[in-house]
C-alpha positions as CSV (number, residue, x, y, z in Angstrom):
1,X,31.2,7.5,-23.5
2,X,29.0,4.7,-24.7
3,X,25.8,5.9,-26.6
4,X,23.6,3.1,-25.1
5,X,24.7,4.0,-21.6
6,X,23.8,7.7,-22.2
7,X,20.4,6.8,-23.7
8,X,19.6,4.5,-20.7
9,X,20.4,7.3,-18.2
10,X,18.4,9.8,-20.3
11,X,15.5,7.5,-20.2
12,X,15.7,7.1,-16.4
13,X,15.8,10.9,-16.0
14,X,12.9,11.3,-18.5
15,X,10.8,8.8,-16.7
16,X,11.5,10.4,-13.2
17,X,10.7,13.9,-14.5
18,X,7.5,12.7,-16.1
19,X,6.4,11.1,-12.9
20,X,6.7,7.5,-14.2
21,X,8.9,5.0,-12.2
22,X,9.8,1.3,-13.0
23,X,9.1,-0.8,-10.1
24,X,10.1,-4.5,-10.5
25,X,8.5,-5.9,-13.5
26,X,5.7,-3.3,-13.8
27,X,5.2,0.4,-14.5
28,X,3.6,3.1,-12.2
29,X,2.4,6.1,-13.9
30,X,1.1,9.1,-11.9
31,X,-1.3,10.9,-14.1
32,X,-1.3,14.7,-14.0
33,X,-5.2,14.7,-14.1
34,X,-5.3,12.5,-11.1
35,X,-2.3,13.1,-9.0
36,X,-3.7,11.5,-5.9
37,X,-4.1,8.0,-7.2
38,X,-0.9,5.8,-7.7
39,X,-1.8,2.2,-8.2
40,X,1.1,-0.2,-8.1
41,X,1.7,-3.1,-10.6
42,X,-0.6,-6.2,-10.4
43,X,2.6,-8.4,-9.8
44,X,2.0,-9.8,-6.3
45,X,4.6,-8.4,-3.8
46,X,5.3,-10.8,-0.8
47,X,5.2,-8.9,2.4
48,X,5.0,-11.4,5.1
49,X,7.5,-14.3,5.7
50,X,6.6,-17.9,5.9
51,X,3.0,-18.8,5.6
52,X,1.4,-15.3,5.9
53,X,0.0,-13.1,8.5
54,X,-0.9,-13.5,12.2
55,X,-3.8,-16.0,13.0
56,X,-6.2,-13.2,14.0
57,X,-6.0,-11.6,10.4
58,X,-6.7,-14.9,8.5
59,X,-9.8,-15.5,6.3
60,X,-10.4,-11.9,5.3
61,X,-8.4,-9.3,3.2
62,X,-6.2,-7.1,5.3
63,X,-6.4,-3.3,4.6
64,X,-3.1,-1.8,5.8
65,X,-2.8,1.9,6.2
66,X,0.4,3.9,6.9
67,X,-0.4,7.4,8.2
68,X,1.0,10.3,10.0
69,X,-0.8,13.4,11.6
70,X,1.3,15.8,9.6
71,X,0.5,14.1,6.1
72,X,-1.9,15.8,3.9
73,X,-2.5,12.7,1.8
74,X,-3.4,10.9,5.0
75,X,-6.1,13.6,5.8
76,X,-7.5,12.8,2.3
77,X,-7.6,9.0,3.0
78,X,-8.9,9.1,6.5
79,X,-12.6,9.6,5.9
80,X,-12.6,7.0,3.1
81,X,-11.0,4.4,5.4
82,X,-13.6,5.3,8.0
83,X,-16.4,4.5,5.6
84,X,-14.7,1.4,4.4
85,X,-14.4,0.2,8.0
86,X,-18.1,0.7,8.5
87,X,-19.0,-0.9,5.1
88,X,-16.7,-4.0,5.3
89,X,-17.0,-4.7,9.1
90,X,-16.7,-8.4,9.4
91,X,-15.5,-8.8,5.7
92,X,-12.0,-7.3,6.0
93,X,-9.5,-6.6,8.6
94,X,-8.1,-3.1,9.1
95,X,-4.6,-2.4,10.4
96,X,-3.2,1.0,10.9
97,X,0.4,2.1,11.4
98,X,0.9,5.5,12.9
99,X,4.2,6.9,12.0
100,X,3.7,10.5,13.3
101,X,6.7,10.4,15.5
102,X,9.3,8.2,17.0
103,X,7.1,6.8,19.7
104,X,4.1,6.1,17.5
105,X,6.5,4.6,14.8
106,X,8.0,2.3,17.5
107,X,4.6,1.1,18.6
108,X,3.7,0.6,14.9
109,X,6.9,-1.5,14.4
110,X,5.9,-3.7,17.4
111,X,2.4,-4.1,16.1
112,X,3.7,-5.1,12.6
113,X,5.9,-7.8,14.1
114,X,3.0,-9.3,16.0
115,X,0.9,-9.4,13.0
116,X,3.5,-10.8,10.5
117,X,3.7,-7.4,8.7
118,X,7.2,-6.4,9.8
119,X,8.6,-6.7,6.2
120,X,5.8,-4.6,4.9
121,X,6.3,-2.1,7.6
122,X,10.0,-1.7,7.1
123,X,9.6,-1.2,3.3
124,X,6.8,1.3,3.6
125,X,7.1,3.1,6.9
126,X,8.1,6.3,5.2
127,X,5.3,6.0,2.7
128,X,2.6,8.0,4.5
129,X,-0.9,8.0,2.7
130,X,-0.3,4.4,1.6
131,X,-3.1,1.8,1.8
132,X,-2.6,-1.8,0.7
133,X,-4.9,-4.7,0.5
134,X,-3.2,-7.9,1.4
135,X,-4.0,-11.5,1.2
136,X,-3.4,-12.8,4.7
137,X,-2.9,-16.4,3.7
138,X,0.0,-15.6,1.4
139,X,1.1,-12.2,2.6
140,X,0.9,-10.8,-1.0
141,X,-0.2,-7.2,-1.7
142,X,-3.2,-7.5,-3.9
143,X,-3.8,-3.8,-4.5
144,X,-1.9,-0.7,-3.3
145,X,-3.0,3.0,-3.3
146,X,-1.3,6.1,-2.2
147,X,-3.2,9.3,-1.3
148,X,-6.4,8.1,-3.0
149,X,-9.5,9.7,-1.7
150,X,-11.8,7.8,-4.2
151,X,-14.1,5.5,-2.2
152,X,-15.1,3.5,-5.3
153,X,-11.5,2.5,-6.1
154,X,-11.2,0.9,-2.7
155,X,-14.7,-0.8,-2.9
156,X,-13.7,-2.3,-6.3
157,X,-10.5,-3.5,-4.9
158,X,-11.9,-5.0,-1.8
159,X,-14.7,-6.7,-3.5
160,X,-12.2,-8.5,-5.7
161,X,-9.9,-9.3,-2.6
162,X,-12.9,-10.7,-0.8
163,X,-13.6,-13.0,-3.7
164,X,-9.9,-13.9,-4.0
165,X,-9.2,-14.7,-0.4
166,X,-12.3,-17.0,0.3
């Protein structure tokens, strides 16, 4: 067997075991000391087709949350998102996709289609506890978190997004 092939396979297994994954052009590292935070690469990811999101979402960053009643990470994120909604009222749009069961997932899918977030929803509907901050004009994910209960992380990301979206 080819030695380079074996080394590549070993690297993939080692990365998986150590909690590190390759995503596109960037790396995601889930730290053992901070397992609730997983920030994805800064490389913008296009989530909306054509010119961006629905008209009602334009002009402000969009905070998209994928959650389910049975998800422990979602319970960590919920109070943080509630505070963010109060703090950033009028400065950001908040969209929540409930994927608790078939009925709520179908409703969320319909909502995603109406808002121009169908591609995002299809790619992330199984990623409960996910919060993404999206540029509505381009449909690019500016920042993404999973199971993060740290309010300051979101505040920092939203402040940057507000400056960028203007």
